[in-house]
C-alpha positions in Angstrom: -14.8 -18.2 24.8 -15.2 -17.6 21.0 -13.1 -20.0 18.9 -11.9 -19.3 15.4 -13.4 -21.8 12.9 -10.9 -24.4 11.7 -11.1 -24.1 8.0 -8.8 -23.5 5.0 -8.9 -19.7 5.5 -7.9 -19.8 9.2 -5.2 -22.4 8.6 -3.8 -20.4 5.6 -3.7 -17.1 7.4 -2.2 -18.7 10.6 0.5 -20.5 8.6 1.3 -17.3 6.7 1.6 -15.3 9.9 3.8 -18.0 11.4 6.1 -18.0 8.4 6.4 -14.2 8.4 7.2 -14.2 12.2 9.9 -16.8 11.8 11.4 -15.5 8.6 14.4 -13.5 10.1 15.3 -16.6 12.2 15.1 -18.9 9.2 17.0 -16.4 6.9 19.8 -16.1 9.5 20.0 -19.9 9.9 20.1 -20.4 6.1 22.8 -17.7 5.7 20.6 -15.6 3.5 20.2 -12.3 5.5 19.2 -10.4 2.3 15.8 -12.2 2.6 14.9 -10.0 5.6 15.3 -6.8 3.4 13.4 -8.4 0.5 10.5 -9.4 2.7 10.5 -6.0 4.4 9.9 -4.6 0.9 7.1 -7.2 0.3 5.4 -6.3 3.5 5.4 -2.6 2.6 4.0 -3.2 -0.9 1.4 -5.6 0.7 0.3 -2.7 2.9 -0.1 -0.5 -0.2 -2.0 -3.3 -2.0 -4.4 -3.9 0.9 -5.2 -0.2 1.0 -6.0 -0.3 -2.7 -8.1 -3.4 -2.2 -10.3 -1.5 0.3 -11.6 0.8 -2.5 -11.2 -1.6 -5.4 -12.3 -4.9 -4.1 -15.0 -3.6 -1.7 -15.9 -0.3 -3.2 -15.5 -1.1 -6.9 -13.3 2.1 -7.4 -10.7 1.3 -10.0 -7.9 3.8 -9.5 -4.7 4.2 -11.5 -3.5 6.9 -9.3 -2.9 5.1 -6.0 0.8 5.5 -6.2 0.4 9.2 -5.8 -0.4 8.7 -2.1 2.4 6.2 -1.8 4.8 8.8 -3.2 3.4 11.7 -1.0 4.0 9.6 2.1 7.6 8.8 1.0 8.4 12.4 0.1 6.9 13.7 3.4 9.3 11.5 5.4 12.3 12.3 3.2 11.8 16.1 3.2 11.1 16.3 6.9 14.0 13.9 7.7 16.6 15.8 5.6 15.6 19.2 7.0 15.7 17.7 10.5 19.2 16.3 9.9 20.5 19.5 8.4 18.7 21.7 11.0 17.2 23.9 8.3 13.5 25.0 8.1 11.2 23.8 5.4 9.2 27.0 5.5 9.9 30.4 7.1 6.7 32.2 6.1 3.8 32.5 6.9 4.8 30.1 9.7 8.1 28.5 10.5 8.1 24.8 9.9 11.2 22.7 10.7 12.1 19.2 9.9 12.3 16.2 12.2 13.8 12.7 12.2 11.4 11.1 14.8 9.2 8.5 13.2 6.5 9.2 15.8 6.1 12.7 14.3 7.2 12.1 10.7 5.0 9.1 9.9 1.7 10.5 11.2 2.5 13.6 9.1 3.0 11.4 6.0 -0.3 9.6 6.7 -2.2 12.9 7.2 -0.8 14.6 4.1 -1.6 11.5 2.0 -5.1 11.4 3.5 -5.6 15.2 2.8 -4.4 14.7 -0.9 -6.8 11.7 -1.2 -9.7 13.9 0.2 -9.1 16.6 -2.5 -8.6 14.1 -5.3 -11.4 11.9 -4.2 -13.9 14.8 -3.8 -13.3 15.6 -7.5 -12.8 12.1 -8.9 -15.9 10.6 -7.3 -18.1 12.9 -9.2 -17.4 10.7 -12.1 -17.6 6.9 -12.7 -16.3 4.1 -14.8 -13.6 5.0 -17.3 -13.8 8.7 -16.4 -12.9 7.9 -12.8 -9.9 5.8 -13.9 -8.6 8.5 -16.2 -9.1 11.4 -13.7 -7.2 9.5 -10.9 -4.4 8.7 -13.5 -4.3 12.4 -14.4 -4.0 13.6 -10.8 -1.2 11.1 -10.2 0.7 12.2 -13.3 0.3 15.9 -12.2 1.8 15.1 -8.9 4.6 13.1 -10.6 5.6 16.0 -12.8 5.3 18.4 -9.8 7.9 16.4 -7.8 10.1 16.1 -11.0 10.1 19.9 -11.1 11.3 20.2 -7.4 15.0 20.8 -8.1 15.6 21.6 -4.4 14.7 18.0 -3.6 16.6 16.3 -6.4 14.0 16.7 -9.2 14.0 13.6 -11.5 17.1 12.2 -9.7 15.3 12.0 -6.3 16.7 12.5 -2.9 18.4 10.3 -0.3 17.9 10.1 3.4 21.0 10.5 5.6 19.6 7.9 8.0 16.4 6.1 8.8 14.0 7.7 11.2 14.3 7.2 14.9 11.8 5.4 17.1 12.2 5.1 20.9 13.3 1.6 22.0 14.1 0.5 18.4 17.1 0.7 16.1 15.6 0.9 12.6 19.1 0.6 11.1 18.9 -3.0 12.2 17.1 -4.8 9.3 15.5 -7.3 11.6 13.9 -4.7 13.8 12.8 -2.7 10.8 11.2 -5.9 9.3 9.2 -6.5 12.5 8.0 -2.9 12.4 6.8 -3.4 8.9 5.1 -6.6 9.8 3.4 -4.9 12.8 2.2 -2.0 10.6 0.7 -4.5 8.1 -1.0 -6.6 10.8 -2.6 -3.5 12.4 -3.8 -2.2 9.1 -5.2 -5.6 8.1 -7.0 -5.9 11.5 -8.4 -2.4 11.0 -9.5 -3.1 7.5 -11.2 -6.4 8.5 -13.2 -4.6 11.2 -14.0 -1.9 8.7 -15.4 -4.0 5.9 -17.5 -6.1 8.3 -19.0 -3.0 9.9 -22.0 -1.0 8.9 -19.7 1.3 6.9 -18.3 -1.7 5.0 -21.7 -3.0 4.2 -22.7 0.4 2.7 -19.4 0.5 0.7 -20.1 -3.0 -0.7 -23.7 -2.1 -1.4 -22.4 0.9 -3.4 -20.3 -1.4 -5.5 -23.3 -3.7 -6.3 -25.9 -1.0 -6.9 -25.1 2.6 -6.0 -28.6 3.9 -7.0 -30.3 1.4 -4.7 -28.2 2.6 -1.8 -29.1 6.2 -2.6 -32.8 5.3 -2.7 -32.4 3.7 0.8 -31.2 7.1 2.0 -27.4 6.5 2.3 -25.1 9.4 1.4 -23.1 7.3 -1.0 -20.7 10.1 -2.0 -19.7 10.7 1.6 -19.2 6.9 2.3 -17.1 6.4 -0.9 -15.0 9.5 -0.2 -14.2 8.3 3.3 -13.2 4.9 1.9 -11.0 6.7 -0.7 -9.3 8.8 2.1 -8.7 5.7 4.3 -7.1 3.9 1.3 -4.9 7.0 0.6 -3.8 7.1 4.3 -2.8 3.4 4.1 -0.8 4.1 1.0 0.9 7.1 2.7 2.0 4.9 5.6 3.4 2.4 3.1 5.3 5.3 1.4 6.7 6.4 4.8 8.1 2.9 5.3 9.5 2.4 1.8 11.4 5.7 2.2 13.0 4.3 5.3 13.6 0.9 3.7 15.4 2.2 0.6 16.7 5.5 2.2 15.9 7.0 -1.2 12.9 8.6 -2.7 12.2 9.6 -6.4 9.2 10.7 -8.4 9.1 7.2 -9.9 7.3 6.1 -6.7 4.2 7.9 -7.9 4.4 7.2 -11.6 1.3 5.5 -13.1 3.3 2.3 -13.7 3.8 2.0 -10.0 0.0 2.2 -9.6 -0.3 -0.5 -12.2 2.1 -2.8 -10.2 0.0 -2.3 -7.0 -3.1 -3.0 -9.0 -1.6 -6.3 -10.4 -0.7 -7.3 -6.8 -4.4 -7.0 -5.8 -5.7 -8.8 -8.9 -3.0 -11.5 -8.6 -3.7 -12.2 -4.9 -7.4 -11.9 -4.9 -9.5 -8.7 -5.2 -11.9 -8.1 -2.3 -10.2 -10.5 0.1 -7.8 -8.3 2.1 -5.3 -11.1 2.7 -5.1 -11.8 -1.0 -3.1 -8.6 -1.9 -0.5 -9.7 0.6 -0.1 -13.0 -1.4 -0.1 -11.0 -4.6 2.6 -8.6 -3.4 4.8 -11.6 -2.3 4.2 -13.4 -5.6 5.0 -10.5 -7.8 8.1 -9.3 -5.9 9.5 -12.8 -5.4 9.1 -13.5 -9.2 10.8 -10.2 -9.9 13.7 -10.9 -7.5 14.4 -14.4 -8.7 13.6 -14.2 -12.4 15.6 -11.1 -12.8 18.7 -13.1 -11.8 18.4 -15.1 -15.0 17.0 -12.6 -17.4 16.3 -8.9 -17.6 13.1 -9.7 -19.5 11.5 -11.4 -16.5 8.1 -9.6 -17.2 7.8 -11.9 -20.3 7.4 -14.9 -17.9 5.1 -12.9 -15.6 2.6 -12.2 -18.4 1.5 -15.8 -19.1 1.4 -16.5 -15.3 -1.0 -13.6 -14.9 -3.2 -14.8 -17.8 -3.4 -18.3 -16.1 -4.4 -16.8 -12.8 -7.1 -14.7 -14.4 -8.5 -17.6 -16.4 -8.4 -20.3 -13.7 -8.4 -18.5 -10.4 -11.3 -16.0 -10.4 -10.6 -15.1 -6.8 -6.8 -15.0 -7.3 -4.2 -17.0 -5.5 -5.8 -16.5 -2.2 -9.1 -18.0 -3.6 -7.2 -21.1 -4.7 -5.5 -21.6 -1.3 -7.9 -20.5 1.3 -11.5 -20.4 0.1 -13.9 -23.3 0.2 -17.1 -23.8 -1.9 -16.8 -20.3 -3.4 -17.1 -18.6 0.0 -15.1 -15.4 0.6 -14.7 -12.5 3.0 
């Protein structure tokens, strides 16, 4: 029977998983039930950050438009749920499309629409590189942001509220603890999928493209196709995170796809450790916990975050995860 190696990485991941599994019990015993809601938010943003790390840390694709897929997933859930609650169709021509409140239908729709948007945006963006790639992803995200601002039927700039969370057979998502474990399961499944992906032949090609794209092309690999698939998978992951955040907050606004939200997700990846997969989870937890607790004492909490980020960049080349889990410079 294959045994996991007993090292800092294994111990860190196991300890982190144990803490997350026990958190609702600990929060209840400490009389701090709001921690369950806070950590649900952390898990959702961790999912978005891990999806960005797939193409940033492993594919070398620096995107400032990742929040576009996050917002598309959230809006898909909200629009379908609201129409499902009201019993009104979304479209009547050329085909009639109605809404629905079942998470088993709405969430896959959110993932598929986000993946479809990523396929279109990626097919155009990946024809560029470097600064041009960064700017074109930013431009597409801002286009989508202003498109949803213009949708007055769905609240425009003010956003739109869900009447209730989606329904899932055998679960009550209005119970924060059950919703927390659903978010934890979604993150765990995506992390497992991502780990298998980056250590597969596909992952090796993606990493090779990051190191030397021309060499991979000379070896006969269709690099554009590989990078596009990576971009689409990352977009789908962000769409799933968007579907969950819509249920967690029961409110969606265009702000979810603003470029500043993409910047926050990017900071989570850099803070936790780019190209580590587990690092972005730590980055999301660190950033959102700092925001939650520093904002209690000052509205200028970002002023304290700045020096902290500088220290991490200067003294932890592989982020917080690198400091905690990696030995002798080894990484995933």
